[in-house]
Phi, psi and omega in degrees: 000160182236146174255140185245132177228143180262135181241143179294151183236132176255133181087184185249349183230128174266150183223162176237137183281140175211105178053047178084350177257162181238116181272121184282144169281148178292320181252180185236170176098151180235132177225118190251134176233133184217150179298140178267132174065024179286139178206157179284139179253131180254143181285137176267345182280157180278173180284133180266126175214174185296321181294321180292338180280342181271070178248170180290150182297326179296318179296322178298318180294322179294319178296323179296320178296317179298322180292325178292324181283327184284149177295154182289128179272114183288347182281124180295146172280173185243158177250112183285133182235034179083271181282345181205193180212157177240134179281141172281151176292140181286080185293321180298319179294323179295325178287322193263345183235158178284143180290151178288153174281118186285137178291139183239142174277303169224168184309122178089347180254105190259158174297148181078015179230168179252130177237167182218134174253123187238136178193158174292163178297140178082006181279329181123028182298312183293323177294319178295319179295324177295318177298322178295316180299316179292326179296315181289322183290324186257341184088357177272138181273085182282342181267348182068026183251349178266053185257000181286178182301116182294339179287340180259000182226145173244092185289134183281137173217122182173193183296143183226139171250118177249103183259094183240120189239006184270331185255149178290163181301325181298322179289319176298318177302315181296317182295318179297317180296319180296317178297319180297317179295319178297317179296319180296321179294325184274327190239355176092168185291321183299311179291329179294326177294317177296319179300315179296317181299313181293323179295316180294323181287323193250343184255125174248125178245123178247126182245015180238151175219108179304148185298327183263016177248122178224168174247038176299154186298329184248018179250107185284347187296305181298322181292325178294323176298317181292320178298316181294323178296319179293319179294322183285320186258344181069040182297132174265348176214133175237126179247125180250116188221118349266168182298321185300330184284346188256000178215161181245011182280174177271117185292339178274354179272113184296326182293317180292318180290327177295319178295323179296311183282342171294324176292319176300316180295318177296324178296315181291322181291323182286328187249342186078005180280143172271140180239126175249123179257126178266127188219165181260159174276162174290155182298132177078007181233105183228027187277348179094002176288153185298328184275012179271359176294142182292140175101199184294153176294347177300325181302316180283321183293326187272350176266153181262347182214137180215124177244150180236149173244128183224135176288151179293142177277125182296342180279350181257120185281129176228161180223153175288173182296336178274003178095353180289123182288147178269121181289154179302325180285355176259353188298329183293345180276352186249128184242132179255125170270129183232129177281096183283332182207127177218098186289329190249017180201164174290158184297126179282138177299158179294149177237139183252147177226144175253126179274110182284167180301332179276001177097354180291132174268105184260127177300140183213147177262127180239154178236130178286131178285339172242177184281078177263350186300324182269000181267159181277171182293337177301321180286322178297323181277000176101004179243112183290142179291330179245133180294135181283155180283137179305141183302323181295321179294316181298321181292318180294320180297320181293321180293321181295320178295320181295317180296324180294321180290326179290328181278354182270110181263008178099341179278151180242124177265128179255000000 
């Protein structure tokens, strides 16, 4: 669990130090979250080695009896490796106690893990990521995805770092303003004030990236900056948008991408923070499958959660919840979120969003006019999972069957 404390803020802009320079946050306010009652646990068990195992059988039996009488120690023992040691997993505790409810960002995306959002350019990745950042920072479900049983989920709410460096400040300003106006229309001025207060206090948006700062796998400089920011602000979610801007490696090189995501994994394990990486799809592949992310397959293999955004195919008929059909010329306004990979949960159903003229991605309920519910996203996106039979073949097959039935007079020749 985490404890949250509010700290006073002087001035209107918070900054982070980097090599004597101060990188400004887009928003203001400080909101700190820190583990409660955390302390180091020391092993009570002795060091296991070959010499210690060569004891008399009577002593072994006596030790076994003592262990049965003594209470189970939930602290794992360690495996000594000369210069260091590795802790064993607390197997006794796993047998005897209920597992904790893991904190979730959205269904299937848990705290302390690395996730990836993949979509073609211009689909709305940054807008979707902003809605996620505001949802976690304020506790409001702006994406309409935290609709599962709340007793089975522990939704994360706390400080968020949204590091987006592809768009100018004016565009980020516009997106934040549009979300605020949309929220005010739906929930009223009173709730909008609370929404604004929590967003300003808990959400930090950084739109700058120094030229000599990268997140390359073997460059400790950028990672140390990120570690210090998480420790100082207590971010429970960090969004990196887009991945290509933060490293200089070759995305098709598995060794370089493995080193990069190894750092992401180490960051999440050390801090308990969830990291969402925004990435592009490979050229010509927009079906929503996990392996359509651009670059090496390591990118997909090393993340625990992966979501895709795909535009609606105009050839597939859909209707709004009120029954109004969506015309083919309107299909480009509707975006489907698809859970391409969820390692720690069952597959989440698809979620639809309507892109309004002001750019807001508004959650919307759609109904398939045909039986698309059981079909995969490849079919929704216009690519059938099974190749269709050429029309000429189907026609000849149908004609041959018809001729056979016409020539059959009921008599049987033996």
